[in-house]
C-alpha positions in Angstrom: 28.0 -38.4 19.5 25.0 -35.9 18.6 25.1 -32.4 17.5 26.7 -29.7 20.2 26.1 -26.2 20.5 27.7 -24.4 23.0 27.8 -20.4 23.5 31.1 -18.4 23.6 30.6 -15.9 26.3 33.8 -14.0 25.6 32.2 -13.0 22.2 29.5 -11.1 23.2 29.2 -7.6 22.0 26.9 -4.7 22.8 26.4 -1.1 21.3 23.9 1.9 22.2 23.4 4.8 19.8 21.0 7.2 19.1 19.2 4.8 16.7 18.9 2.0 19.8 20.8 -1.0 20.8 22.8 -3.8 19.2 24.0 -7.0 20.4 25.9 -9.8 19.3 26.0 -13.5 20.5 28.6 -16.4 19.6 28.2 -19.9 19.2 30.2 -23.0 18.6 28.4 -25.8 16.5 30.0 -29.6 16.6 28.7 -31.8 14.3 29.1 -35.7 13.9 29.9 -35.4 10.3 31.3 -32.9 7.8 28.7 -30.6 7.3 28.8 -27.8 4.2 25.4 -26.4 4.8 25.2 -23.0 6.5 21.6 -23.5 7.3 22.1 -26.8 9.0 24.6 -24.9 11.4 21.8 -21.8 11.8 19.4 -24.4 12.7 21.4 -26.6 15.3 20.2 -27.9 18.7 21.6 -29.7 21.4 19.5 -31.9 23.1 21.6 -32.2 25.9 23.1 -29.0 27.0 19.6 -27.2 26.0 21.5 -24.7 23.7 20.2 -24.1 20.4 21.0 -21.2 17.9 18.2 -18.8 18.3 15.3 -18.3 15.2 14.9 -14.7 13.7 12.7 -12.4 16.2 13.7 -14.1 19.3 14.1 -11.8 22.2 17.7 -11.0 23.5 18.1 -12.7 27.2 19.9 -9.4 28.5 17.3 -6.8 26.9 14.1 -8.3 25.7 13.0 -5.4 23.5 16.0 -6.2 20.9 15.1 -9.3 19.0 17.2 -11.4 16.8 17.4 -9.7 13.3 20.5 -11.5 11.7 22.4 -15.2 12.0 25.5 -15.6 10.6 27.1 -19.1 10.3 30.8 -19.5 9.6 32.8 -22.5 8.7 36.1 -23.4 10.7 39.1 -25.1 9.6 37.0 -28.1 10.4 33.8 -29.0 8.3 32.4 -30.6 11.7 32.6 -27.2 13.4 30.9 -24.3 12.6 30.8 -20.8 14.5 27.5 -19.1 14.3 27.3 -15.0 15.1 23.6 -14.0 16.2 23.1 -10.1 16.0 20.1 -8.5 18.2 18.5 -5.0 17.5 15.9 -2.7 19.2 12.9 -1.8 16.9 13.7 0.5 14.1 10.7 3.2 14.0 8.8 0.5 16.3 9.1 -2.2 13.6 9.8 -5.3 15.5 10.7 -8.4 13.7 9.4 -11.8 14.4 10.0 -15.3 14.1 7.1 -16.0 12.0 7.2 -13.4 9.5 3.3 -13.0 9.3 3.4 -11.1 12.9 5.5 -8.3 11.5 3.9 -4.9 11.4 2.9 -3.8 7.9 5.3 -1.3 5.9 3.2 1.8 5.2 4.4 4.6 2.9 2.5 7.8 2.1 3.1 10.1 -0.7 1.5 13.0 -2.9 0.9 12.7 -6.3 -0.1 15.2 -9.0 -2.1 15.0 -12.2 -3.3 17.2 -14.9 -6.9 17.3 -15.6 -9.5 19.8 -16.8 -11.1 22.2 -14.4 -14.8 21.9 -14.9 -15.7 23.2 -11.2 -14.5 26.0 -9.0 -13.6 25.7 -5.2 -17.3 26.0 -4.6 -18.5 23.4 -6.7 -19.7 25.6 -9.5 -19.2 25.4 -13.3 -16.2 27.3 -14.8 -17.8 28.6 -17.8 -17.0 32.3 -19.4 -19.1 35.4 -19.3 -21.2 34.3 -22.0 -22.0 31.3 -19.9 -20.3 29.4 -22.3 -17.5 26.4 -21.9 -14.0 27.5 -22.1 -12.6 26.0 -25.6 -9.8 24.7 -24.9 -10.9 24.0 -21.1 -9.0 25.5 -18.4 -6.8 23.1 -16.9 -5.6 22.4 -13.1 -3.0 20.3 -10.9 -5.3 17.6 -8.9 -3.6 16.4 -6.0 -3.7 12.7 -4.8 -2.6 11.2 -1.9 -0.9 7.4 -2.5 -0.8 5.3 0.5 1.3 2.0 0.0 1.1 -0.9 2.1 3.0 -4.1 1.9 2.4 -6.5 4.5 3.4 -10.3 5.0 0.6 -12.9 4.3 0.6 -16.8 5.0 -1.3 -17.3 2.2 -2.8 -15.3 -1.3 -5.2 -16.0 -3.9 -4.5 -13.8 -7.1 -8.1 -14.1 -8.9 -9.6 -13.1 -5.4 -7.1 -10.0 -5.3 -7.3 -8.7 -8.9 -10.9 -8.2 -8.2 -10.3 -5.3 -6.1 -7.9 -3.7 -8.4 -9.4 -0.2 -9.9 -12.5 -0.5 -7.4 -13.4 2.4 -5.7 -14.4 2.3 -2.0 -18.4 2.5 -1.8 -18.3 3.5 2.3 -16.0 4.9 4.5 -12.7 3.0 5.3 -10.2 3.9 7.7 -6.8 2.3 6.0 -3.2 3.4 7.9 -4.3 6.1 10.1 -6.7 7.9 7.3 -10.3 8.0 6.8 -11.2 7.9 3.3 -14.7 9.0 2.7 -16.9 7.2 0.3 -15.7 7.2 -3.3 -12.3 9.0 -2.5 -10.1 5.9 -2.6 -9.2 4.0 -5.7 -7.1 0.6 -5.6 -4.3 1.4 -8.2 -2.9 -2.0 -7.8 -1.9 -5.1 -5.9 1.3 -7.1 -6.5 2.5 -10.0 -4.8 5.9 -11.7 -4.3 6.9 -15.0 -2.2 9.6 -15.0 0.1 11.1 -17.3 3.1 12.8 -16.6 6.3 13.4 -18.5 9.1 11.8 -21.8 7.9 8.9 -20.1 7.0 7.5 -19.6 3.6 5.1 -16.6 3.2 3.7 -13.8 0.6 4.4 -10.3 0.6 1.5 -8.4 -0.7 1.7 -4.9 -2.0 -1.6 -2.2 -2.3 -1.5 1.0 -3.5 -4.1 3.2 -2.9 -4.9 6.6 -4.6 -6.9 9.0 -2.1 -8.9 11.7 -3.9 -7.8 15.1 -2.1 -9.8 17.7 -3.6 -12.8 18.7 -1.4 -14.9 18.8 -4.6 -16.2 15.7 -6.6 -14.5 12.3 -6.0 -13.4 9.3 -8.1 -17.1 9.2 -9.9 -16.8 10.7 -13.0 -18.6 13.8 -13.2 -18.4 16.2 -16.5 -20.1 19.4 -17.5 -23.7 18.8 -19.5 -22.8 20.4 -22.6 -23.3 19.3 -26.8 -24.5 20.7 -30.1 -27.9 18.7 -29.9 -30.8 18.7 -27.7 -33.6 16.4 -27.0 -37.2 17.4 -28.6 -39.9 14.9 -27.4 -37.0 12.0 -27.5 -35.9 13.2 -30.8 -32.2 14.9 -31.4 -32.4 18.2 -33.0 -29.5 21.0 -33.5 -29.5 23.9 -30.2 -30.7 26.9 -31.3 -29.3 30.4 -30.2 -30.4 33.6 -31.6 -32.8 31.7 -34.1 -29.8 29.8 -35.7 -28.4 26.4 -35.3 -25.3 26.1 -33.3 -22.1 25.1 -34.8 -20.2 24.3 -31.0 -21.0 23.1 -27.9 -23.7 24.8 -25.4 -24.7 24.0 -22.0 -27.7 21.8 -21.3 -29.8 21.2 -18.4 -29.1 18.0 -17.7 -32.6 16.2 -19.2 -31.6 16.8 -22.5 -33.0 20.2 -23.0 -30.5 23.4 -24.1 -29.9 25.2 -20.7 -31.9 28.6 -20.7 -30.1 31.7 -20.4 -28.7 32.4 -16.8 -29.9 28.6 -15.8 -27.4 26.8 -13.6 -24.9 24.4 -15.4 -25.5 20.8 -14.6 -23.1 17.9 -14.6 -23.8 14.3 -15.4 -22.0 11.5 -13.6 -21.0 8.6 -14.5 -20.2 5.2 -12.8 -16.8 3.8 -14.8 -14.9 1.9 -12.1 -16.6 -0.7 -9.8 -17.6 0.5 -6.2 -17.2 -2.1 -3.6 -16.3 -2.4 0.3 -12.5 -3.3 0.8 -13.0 -4.8 4.1 -12.0 -8.4 2.4 -8.6 -7.2 1.9 -7.9 -6.7 5.7 -6.0 -3.6 5.2 -4.2 -2.5 8.3 -6.1 0.3 10.0 -3.3 1.9 11.9 0.2 3.6 10.7 
C-alpha cells in the first residue's frame, strides 16, 4: 500500500482580524511502515487520491490571497499515522511568502543615525572661521544625520569575494534604492553579510546590505578639509608662513594651491578620494520600498 493522504474536513478553521485572515487545514497521512521523520509527513503525497501536503507559499483554496506559512506534522499513537496541520495567512505589510524563498520580497528597514564631526562649513557651504579669518582651535563640532538603509533578501547563490569588493564603496552615480534616490557620492555601503538557510526543500542565502546615506545638503562622502597649515610653498619649496613679518606658530589659511591665503580671501577646501567610487548595479538592489 502506497502513502495515503486524506484531508480532515471537520478540522478546517478560519479567523478574521484587523491584521488579515488565517486558515488552518488538517490531513491524515498513512505510511506502509513506521515513520519517525516529521519532514517525511510534511512532504507526503498520495499518487492515487491526488491529495498532498501543501508547500510553503501555496495559496489557500478558499481564499487565494492567503498563502501557506506553516506546516506542523504531529505523530499519532501509531508511527504509521501522522496528522499534519497546515496554516495559511494573508500577507503582512504586503509581504507574500512564496514556496521558493528567492521569490520573497526583500525586507527593508530605514533608520536614522547621528555622528559627531568637525563643522568646517556652514549651511551655505562657507568655511567656519573666526573674526580674524582663522580656523577655530579647537574646531566647532556638529551632529551629522545619516539615514541607514538595511536590505535583507533571499538569493539562490552568493559569492563572498564579489560582495566584499563593494564594502566601503561610494556610489559614483545616482542610485535608486528602496524607494530613495541617492545622489552621486551620497551613499556608502557600510557592510554586506550573508548566512545560508533552507525552507521548503530550497537551500538559499540571506544577504544583508547596510547603506549609509549622507543627508547634509552640503558635501558628501568625499573627504573635504579646510586648507590650512603653518607652511606655504614658494617656488616649490616649503617655507614658514608669515603674518605681520613674523613666522607663524600655528596653522593659518592657505589658498588651495600651496600659498598663504591673502587677507580677506575666500577660504579653500581640499577634496580627497579615500574610499572607492563605483556603480552598485552589480548588486541588483531593490529600487522600491
